[in-house]
All heavy atoms as an XYZ file, in Angstrom:
689
protein
N       5.377     17.420     38.267
C       5.149     18.307     39.389
C       3.848     17.950     40.087
O       3.400     18.669     40.941
C       5.147     19.754     38.941
C       6.501     20.208     38.483
S       6.857     21.967     38.353
C       5.342     22.774     38.209
N       3.279     16.831     39.729
C       2.051     16.408     40.385
C       2.276     16.011     41.835
O       1.346     15.977     42.618
C       1.423     15.238     39.629
C       0.911     15.655     38.266
O       0.675     16.860     38.067
O       0.748     14.786     37.404
N       3.516     15.679     42.199
C       3.795     15.283     43.571
C       4.062     16.477     44.474
O       4.245     16.312     45.662
C       5.018     14.344     43.623
O       6.133     15.027     43.071
C       4.754     13.066     42.859
N       4.080     17.675     43.911
C       4.286     18.899     44.688
C       2.911     19.443     45.087
O       2.095     19.773     44.235
C       5.055     19.965     43.878
C       6.358     19.407     43.327
C       5.285     21.210     44.702
C       7.367     19.038     44.377
N       2.663     19.511     46.389
C       1.378     19.989     46.881
C       1.440     21.483     47.164
O       2.455     21.994     47.626
C       0.978     19.220     48.140
C       0.842     17.742     47.867
C       1.814     16.851     48.269
C      -0.250     17.251     47.167
C       1.710     15.502     48.003
C      -0.371     15.907     46.886
C       0.603     15.039     47.304
O       0.493     13.705     47.020
N       0.368     22.165     46.886
C       0.331     23.606     47.075
C       0.990     24.320     45.906
O       1.260     23.722     44.864
N       1.241     25.564     46.040
C       1.913     26.375     45.019
C       1.176     26.310     43.675
O       1.804     26.348     42.621
C       3.372     25.945     44.821
C       4.182     25.832     46.064
N       4.519     26.922     46.818
C       4.703     24.747     46.694
C       5.225     26.512     47.865
N       5.345     25.213     47.811
N      -0.118     26.207     43.687
C      -0.885     25.986     42.455
C      -0.691     27.099     41.428
O      -0.496     26.827     40.250
C      -2.371     25.803     42.764
C      -2.677     24.583     43.615
C      -2.141     23.294     43.044
O      -2.166     23.112     41.809
O      -1.671     22.457     43.837
N      -0.743     28.347     41.853
C      -0.604     29.440     40.889
C       0.806     29.477     40.303
O       0.985     29.761     39.111
C      -0.957     30.785     41.521
O      -0.049     31.097     42.561
N       1.799     29.152     41.121
C       3.178     29.129     40.627
C       3.347     28.005     39.608
O       3.936     28.196     38.541
C       4.169     28.966     41.797
C       4.075     30.173     42.729
C       5.587     28.767     41.296
C       4.775     29.995     44.044
N       2.809     26.824     39.922
C       2.897     25.697     38.994
C       2.185     26.010     37.681
O       2.693     25.678     36.610
C       2.326     24.432     39.625
C       3.193     23.893     40.755
C       2.789     22.517     41.219
C       1.407     22.436     41.769
N       1.075     21.124     42.353
N       1.052     26.676     37.758
C       0.327     27.049     36.533
C       1.140     28.014     35.692
O       1.182     27.882     34.467
C      -1.034     27.646     36.891
C      -2.022     26.628     37.389
C      -3.318     27.263     37.853
O      -3.429     28.493     37.945
N      -4.307     26.444     38.150
N       1.777     28.985     36.325
C       2.600     29.946     35.583
C       3.798     29.268     34.924
O       4.129     29.555     33.771
C       3.087     31.070     36.500
C       1.972     32.008     36.894
O       0.958     32.101     36.221
N       2.156     32.692     38.010
N       4.452     28.364     35.635
C       5.596     27.643     35.071
C       5.146     26.731     33.924
O       5.813     26.636     32.900
C       6.300     26.827     36.159
C       6.988     27.624     37.257
C       7.497     26.699     38.357
C       8.120     28.465     36.691
N       4.018     26.080     34.111
C       3.472     25.212     33.058
C       3.139     26.019     31.805
O       3.466     25.615     30.684
C       2.223     24.507     33.570
C       1.588     23.590     32.555
C       0.362     22.882     33.104
O       0.008     23.064     34.278
O      -0.255     22.142     32.327
N       2.510     27.144     31.995
C       2.147     28.009     30.873
C       3.386     28.441     30.093
O       3.416     28.382     28.870
C       1.380     29.231     31.395
C       0.910     30.172     30.324
C      -0.277     29.934     29.649
C       1.643     31.310     29.991
C      -0.716     30.798     28.659
C       1.213     32.170     29.004
C       0.030     31.913     28.345
O      -0.399     32.761     27.359
N       4.411     28.865     30.813
C       5.647     29.321     30.166
C       6.337     28.180     29.426
O       6.813     28.355     28.300
C       6.593     29.915     31.212
N       6.383     27.003     30.031
C       7.065     25.865     29.409
C       6.330     25.374     28.167
O       6.946     25.092     27.142
C       7.212     24.734     30.415
N       5.018     25.280     28.244
C       4.238     24.776     27.107
C       4.318     25.704     25.905
O       4.233     25.256     24.772
C       2.780     24.577     27.509
C       2.554     23.336     28.317
C       1.081     23.132     28.595
C       0.848     21.844     29.342
N      -0.573     21.628     29.649
N       4.490     26.989     26.142
C       4.521     27.946     25.042
C       5.945     28.350     24.648
O       6.131     29.196     23.797
C       3.701     29.172     25.411
C       2.215     28.828     25.283
C       1.341     29.696     26.109
N      -0.052     29.324     26.005
C      -0.611     28.279     26.597
N       0.122     27.468     27.324
N      -1.898     28.024     26.468
N       6.920     27.738     25.288
C       8.310     28.063     24.972
C       8.686     29.483     25.347
O       9.502     30.109     24.678
N       8.092     29.995     26.391
C       8.326     31.375     26.826
C       8.992     31.413     28.200
O       8.580     32.159     29.085
C       6.992     32.135     26.874
C       6.171     32.110     25.608
C       6.643     33.068     24.597
N       6.519     34.409     25.147
C       6.910     35.482     24.525
N       7.431     35.401     23.333
N       6.784     36.659     25.080
N      10.030     30.622     28.359
C      10.735     30.574     29.637
C      11.611     31.805     29.804
O      12.210     32.292     28.856
C      11.605     29.318     29.709
C      10.838     28.001     29.673
C      11.797     26.846     29.504
C      10.017     27.842     30.929
N      11.685     32.278     31.026
C      12.576     33.396     31.346
C      13.996     32.869     31.530
O      14.210     31.668     31.693
C      12.109     34.096     32.614
C      10.792     34.788     32.443
N      10.663     35.995     31.810
C       9.543     34.413     32.808
C       9.388     36.345     31.797
N       8.688     35.407     32.392
N      14.955     33.749     31.540
C      16.339     33.322     31.685
C      16.665     32.903     33.121
O      17.662     32.238     33.366
C      17.300     34.427     31.228
C      17.357     35.588     32.162
N      16.383     36.555     32.200
C      18.264     35.918     33.105
C      16.690     37.442     33.122
N      17.837     37.082     33.689
N      15.835     33.279     34.075
C      16.073     32.912     35.472
C      14.752     32.953     36.240
O      13.846     33.706     35.898
C      17.064     33.886     36.113
N      14.675     32.111     37.245
C      13.538     32.104     38.151
C      14.083     32.130     39.572
O      15.064     31.456     39.876
C      12.674     30.845     37.971
C      11.894     30.847     36.681
C      12.399     30.248     35.546
C      10.652     31.462     36.610
C      11.691     30.258     34.357
C       9.935     31.481     35.427
C      10.462     30.879     34.305
O       9.757     30.901     33.131
N      13.444     32.901     40.445
C      13.828     32.962     41.848
C      12.760     32.244     42.665
O      11.578     32.572     42.561
C      13.952     34.405     42.330
C      15.023     35.257     41.674
C      14.947     36.686     42.203
C      16.394     34.676     41.919
N      13.186     31.290     43.439
C      12.284     30.574     44.329
C      12.634     31.030     45.742
O      13.646     30.621     46.304
C      12.481     29.061     44.182
C      12.038     28.539     42.841
C      12.888     28.579     41.749
C      10.769     28.030     42.675
C      12.478     28.109     40.515
C      10.344     27.556     41.446
C      11.207     27.595     40.361
N      11.801     31.894     46.289
C      12.085     32.482     47.596
C      10.924     32.229     48.550
O       9.787     32.039     48.132
C      12.352     34.006     47.492
C      13.579     34.280     46.667
C      11.159     34.731     46.901
N      11.239     32.237     49.827
C      10.218     32.038     50.843
C      10.841     31.441     52.085
O      12.041     31.156     52.119
N      10.029     31.219     53.093
C      10.550     30.660     54.338
C      11.063     29.225     54.140
O      10.659     28.524     53.215
C       9.363     30.679     55.291
C       8.204     31.153     54.530
C       8.620     31.501     53.157
N      11.918     28.827     55.040
C      12.487     27.488     55.006
C      11.383     26.439     55.161
O      10.472     26.595     55.971
C      13.505     27.332     56.135
C      14.218     26.018     56.144
C      15.276     25.976     57.230
C      15.994     24.650     57.208
N      17.079     24.607     58.176
N      11.467     25.393     54.336
C      10.550     24.267     54.478
C       9.254     24.337     53.698
O       8.385     23.491     53.890
N       9.084     25.311     52.822
C       7.826     25.408     52.083
C       7.855     24.685     50.741
O       6.840     24.619     50.062
C       7.388     26.880     51.869
C       7.121     27.560     53.196
C       8.392     27.639     51.043
N       9.016     24.154     50.352
C       9.093     23.384     49.119
C       9.725     24.092     47.942
O       9.492     23.712     46.792
N      10.525     25.103     48.201
C      11.159     25.853     47.106
C      12.073     24.954     46.282
O      11.970     24.911     45.053
C      11.969     27.026     47.666
C      11.175     28.043     48.446
C      12.066     29.122     49.028
C      13.112     28.615     49.964
N      12.638     28.168     51.269
N      12.950     24.234     46.939
C      13.905     23.377     46.227
C      13.188     22.233     45.521
O      13.531     21.886     44.391
C      14.954     22.835     47.192
N      12.189     21.669     46.162
C      11.433     20.568     45.536
C      10.728     21.044     44.276
O      10.725     20.351     43.249
C      10.407     20.007     46.517
O      11.041     19.465     47.639
N      10.122     22.212     44.339
C       9.434     22.759     43.175
C      10.421     23.072     42.058
O      10.179     22.744     40.892
C       8.653     24.018     43.560
C       7.830     24.677     42.461
C       6.749     23.732     41.961
C       7.203     25.959     42.965
N      11.547     23.661     42.401
C      12.557     23.992     41.399
C      13.098     22.732     40.731
O      13.234     22.671     39.502
C      13.690     24.793     42.034
N      13.403     21.698     41.523
C      13.903     20.449     40.951
C      12.861     19.795     40.058
O      13.174     19.297     38.969
C      14.338     19.489     42.056
C      15.677     19.822     42.650
C      16.202     18.705     43.531
N      15.308     18.358     44.619
C      15.329     18.920     45.819
N      16.202     19.875     46.083
N      14.484     18.542     46.750
N      11.607     19.774     40.481
C      10.549     19.169     39.671
C      10.370     19.928     38.357
O      10.159     19.319     37.295
C       9.235     19.146     40.451
N      10.478     21.238     38.403
C      10.335     22.054     37.200
C      11.459     21.761     36.207
O      11.218     21.511     35.020
C      10.332     23.539     37.582
C      10.252     24.478     36.422
C       9.227     24.391     35.502
C      11.203     25.468     36.265
C       9.152     25.273     34.432
C      11.140     26.352     35.204
C      10.106     26.254     34.283
N      12.683     21.736     36.689
C      13.826     21.477     35.810
C      13.755     20.058     35.256
O      14.001     19.824     34.071
C      15.154     21.722     36.553
C      16.336     21.256     35.722
C      15.293     23.187     36.899
N      13.395     19.106     36.090
C      13.286     17.721     35.625
C      12.232     17.603     34.527
O      12.432     16.897     33.542
C      12.945     16.804     36.799
C      12.975     15.336     36.454
C      12.763     14.496     37.696
C      12.761     13.033     37.385
N      12.580     12.214     38.590
N      11.135     18.311     34.672
C      10.096     18.305     33.648
C      10.607     18.884     32.339
O      10.293     18.375     31.264
C       8.868     19.108     34.132
O       8.369     18.481     35.306
C       7.787     19.162     33.090
N      11.404     19.928     32.416
C      11.942     20.545     31.204
C      12.877     19.597     30.464
O      12.916     19.578     29.230
C      12.669     21.839     31.541
C      11.809     22.973     32.083
C      12.678     24.161     32.445
C      10.740     23.368     31.083
N      13.640     18.806     31.198
C      14.592     17.883     30.581
C      13.963     16.560     30.157
O      14.513     15.847     29.332
C      15.752     17.593     31.536
C      16.796     18.664     31.532
C      16.971     19.494     32.627
C      17.609     18.868     30.430
C      17.926     20.487     32.630
C      18.574     19.863     30.419
C      18.728     20.658     31.522
O      19.678     21.650     31.515
N      12.825     16.202     30.704
C      12.199     14.904     30.444
C      11.891     14.736     28.957
O      11.357     15.634     28.315
C      10.923     14.762     31.258
S      10.090     13.174     31.001
N      12.233     13.565     28.447
C      12.005     13.268     27.037
C      10.542     12.918     26.756
O      10.099     12.953     25.617
C      12.905     12.109     26.606
C      14.376     12.444     26.699
C      15.284     11.234     26.568
O      14.780     10.087     26.635
O      16.493     11.437     26.400
N       9.777     12.569     27.775
C       8.396     12.123     27.599
C       7.356     13.112     28.127
O       6.169     12.860     27.980
C       8.186     10.791     28.335
C       9.146      9.712     27.943
C       8.990      9.278     26.503
O       7.873      9.249     25.986
N      10.086      8.961     25.845
N       7.764     14.210     28.729
C       6.816     15.079     29.426
C       5.746     15.672     28.523
O       4.643     15.913     28.961
C       7.545     16.208     30.168
O       8.171     17.071     29.238
N       6.047     15.891     27.250
C       5.049     16.461     26.361
C       4.211     15.431     25.634
O       3.292     15.756     24.911
N       4.499     14.148     25.846
C       3.830     13.086     25.091
C       2.330     13.048     25.348
O       1.549     12.882     24.427
C       4.462     11.738     25.432
N       1.920     13.206     26.574
C       0.500     13.141     26.909
C      -0.064     14.502     27.281
O      -1.183     14.595     27.744
C       0.290     12.158     28.061
C       0.715     10.746     27.730
C       0.581      9.835     28.920
O       0.028     10.271     29.946
O       1.035      8.690     28.829
N       0.717     15.541     27.119
C       0.271     16.873     27.473
C       0.365     17.162     28.960
O       0.023     18.229     29.409
N       0.836     16.195     29.739
C       0.953     16.393     31.175
C       2.233     17.161     31.480
O       3.234     17.003     30.794
C       0.970     15.048     31.887
N       2.177     17.960     32.491
C       3.352     18.732     32.900
C       3.992     18.032     34.090
O       3.967     18.506     35.204
C       2.936     20.152     33.262
C       4.112     21.066     33.463
C       4.934     21.379     32.414
C       4.385     21.607     34.696
C       6.012     22.224     32.586
C       5.456     22.454     34.886
C       6.273     22.758     33.830
N       4.531     16.853     33.817
C       5.247     16.124     34.855
C       6.270     15.218     34.182
O       6.087     14.782     33.059
C       4.301     15.318     35.733
S       3.351     14.099     34.851
N       7.350     14.954     34.883
C       8.409     14.110     34.349
C       8.001     12.644     34.480
O       7.335     12.250     35.432
C       9.702     14.368     35.104
N       8.447     11.834     33.505
C       8.078     10.422     33.511
C       8.841      9.632     34.564
O       8.339      8.653     35.096
C       8.306      9.808     32.127
S      10.054      9.608     31.665
N      10.082     10.046     34.858
C      10.890      9.339     35.829
C      11.543      8.085     35.285
O      12.256      7.396     36.010
N      11.321      7.761     34.015
C      11.838      6.529     33.425
C      12.807      6.751     32.276
O      13.601      5.869     31.974
C      10.674      5.667     32.918
C       9.654      5.327     33.982
C      10.257      4.503     35.105
O      11.024      3.580     34.868
N       9.926      4.847     36.339
N      12.729      7.892     31.617
C      13.591      8.130     30.458
C      15.029      8.388     30.915
O      15.306      8.585     32.094
C      13.069      9.301     29.622
S      13.201     10.919     30.410
N      15.954      8.383     29.969
C      17.365      8.561     30.288
C      17.631      9.887     31.000
O      18.397      9.953     31.963
C      18.210      8.483     29.022
C      19.682      8.631     29.279
C      20.520      8.578     28.016
O      19.995      8.292     26.936
O      21.730      8.858     28.125
N      17.002     10.952     30.550
C      17.244     12.266     31.154
C      16.704     12.335     32.582
O      17.340     12.931     33.456
C      16.637     13.377     30.298
C      17.331     13.543     28.961
S      19.119     13.796     29.087
C      19.203     15.416     29.795
N      15.558     11.734     32.845
C      15.018     11.715     34.206
C      15.946     10.934     35.132
O      16.213     11.354     36.261
C      13.627     11.094     34.224
S      12.329     12.184     33.625
N      16.434      9.792     34.665
C      17.331      8.982     35.482
C      18.649      9.706     35.744
O      19.188      9.660     36.856
C      17.573      7.634     34.810
C      16.322      6.754     34.671
C      16.643      5.494     33.889
C      15.722      6.428     36.024
N      19.174     10.389     34.726
C      20.397     11.177     34.912
C      20.177     12.300     35.919
O      21.038     12.589     36.743
C      20.858     11.774     33.585
C      21.541     10.825     32.688
C      21.999     11.567     31.460
N      22.816     10.727     30.623
C      23.517     11.173     29.598
N      23.479     12.453     29.268
N      24.241     10.351     28.885
N      19.044     12.958     35.803
C      18.731     14.061     36.715
C      18.666     13.551     38.154
O      19.247     14.149     39.062
C      17.413     14.729     36.316
C      17.091     15.944     37.122
C      17.595     17.176     36.762
C      16.296     15.860     38.246
C      17.313     18.315     37.511
C      16.010     16.981     39.001
C      16.526     18.210     38.633
N      17.960     12.439     38.375
C      17.851     11.877     39.721
C      19.220     11.489     40.267
O      19.509     11.702     41.448
C      16.929     10.654     39.713
C      15.478     11.028     39.474
O      15.113     12.197     39.700
O      14.715     10.137     39.056
N      20.063     10.929     39.415
C      21.411     10.531     39.840
C      22.235     11.762     40.233
O      22.943     11.750     41.230
C      22.093      9.765     38.717
C      23.419      9.189     39.083
C      23.984      8.356     37.938
C      25.352      7.810     38.285
N      25.926      7.008     37.196
N      22.130     12.832     39.450
C      22.872     14.063     39.741
C      22.396     14.695     41.048
O      23.209     15.149     41.860
C      22.734     15.050     38.586
N      21.088     14.719     41.277
C      20.550     15.294     42.514
C      21.006     14.467     43.712
O      21.409     15.018     44.736
C      19.009     15.393     42.456
C      18.423     15.707     43.822
C      18.588     16.452     41.455
N      20.959     13.137     43.583
C      21.397     12.273     44.678
C      22.870     12.489     44.992
O      23.262     12.558     46.161
C      21.134     10.813     44.331
N      23.696     12.611     43.958
C      25.127     12.862     44.160
C      25.336     14.199     44.870
O      26.111     14.293     45.817
C      25.860     12.858     42.825
C      27.334     13.183     42.964
C      28.246     12.191     43.293
C      27.791     14.485     42.804
C      29.593     12.489     43.453
C      29.138     14.788     42.957
C      30.029     13.790     43.281
O      31.348     14.091     43.447
N      24.635     15.220     44.421
C      24.772     16.544     45.013
C      24.371     16.522     46.486
O      25.064     17.069     47.339
C      23.920     17.545     44.236
C      24.063     18.956     44.712
C      25.133     19.734     44.309
C      23.132     19.510     45.571
C      25.275     21.041     44.746
C      23.263     20.813     46.016
C      24.334     21.574     45.606
N      23.254     15.876     46.781
C      22.778     15.828     48.159
C      23.748     15.065     49.061
O      23.896     15.396     50.235
C      21.395     15.179     48.222
C      20.313     16.051     47.655
C      18.964     15.358     47.601
O      18.889     14.142     47.527
N      17.910     16.139     47.623
N      24.403     14.063     48.516
C      25.312     13.249     49.314
C      26.676     13.901     49.507
O      27.270     13.799     50.572
C      25.491     11.889     48.640
C      26.413     10.962     49.386
C      26.547      9.639     48.664
C      27.528      8.732     49.392
N      27.754      7.491     48.656
N      27.179     14.581     48.469
C      28.568     15.017     48.468
C      28.809     16.508     48.645
O      29.935     16.902     48.897
C      29.248     14.554     47.183
C      29.298     13.055     47.107
O      29.831     12.406     47.988
N      28.711     12.485     46.075
N      27.813     17.321     48.487
C      28.010     18.764     48.603
C      27.429     19.224     49.934
O      26.256     19.003     50.221
C      27.352     19.513     47.418
C      27.489     21.009     47.592
C      27.962     19.059     46.111
N      28.257     19.838     50.731
C      27.837     20.282     52.057
C      27.224     21.677     51.970
O      27.915     22.680     51.866
C      29.022     20.309     53.022
C      29.731     18.986     53.148
C      28.858     17.959     53.786
C      29.620     16.656     53.964
N      28.805     15.516     54.106
N      25.910     21.727     51.966
C      25.183     23.002     51.973
C      24.007     22.881     52.916
O      23.702     21.814     53.409
C      24.661     23.375     50.563
O      23.643     22.436     50.210
C      25.743     23.377     49.532
N      23.327     23.952     53.114
C      22.116     23.913     53.927
C      20.863     23.897     53.054
O      19.767     24.055     53.544
C      22.071     25.101     54.894
C      22.053     26.432     54.154
O      22.138     26.479     52.948
N      21.951     27.498     54.910
N      21.003     23.675     51.752
C      19.865     23.676     50.844
C      18.917     22.513     51.109
O      17.749     22.577     50.810
C      20.301     23.627     49.389
C      21.074     24.835     48.944
C      22.318     24.716     48.376
C      20.545     26.109     49.125
C      23.035     25.828     47.956
C      21.250     27.232     48.728
C      22.492     27.072     48.138
O      23.185     28.167     47.757
N      19.425     21.404     51.617
C      18.618     20.209     51.737
C      18.342     19.840     53.180
O      17.903     18.750     53.481
C      19.319     19.035     51.042
C      19.526     19.279     49.579
C      20.770     19.595     49.082
C      18.460     19.240     48.705
C      20.956     19.839     47.735
C      18.638     19.480     47.357
C      19.877     19.781     46.874
N      18.594     20.744     54.081
C      18.348     20.438     55.492
C      17.000     20.939     55.939
O      16.310     21.628     55.293
C      19.436     21.039     56.355
O      19.546     22.419     56.126
């Protein structure tokens, strides 16, 4: 989530919950269009699935492990094939 600018308090809260294993069953990312809700949500989920994210204590996905590559492939497929206004 280092590539996500702004939203510092939100990122800190998500990091705190993930590091302590205290994740809620759902998170709502709300706000005006274009502020980075989807980007933040995707980065958060990718970090949770990353096999290397806890290795150095950093709260960011490595982008190289199998789970990161699968996640990127799934997001690319969704953006290409599913007609929604989420990515516009």
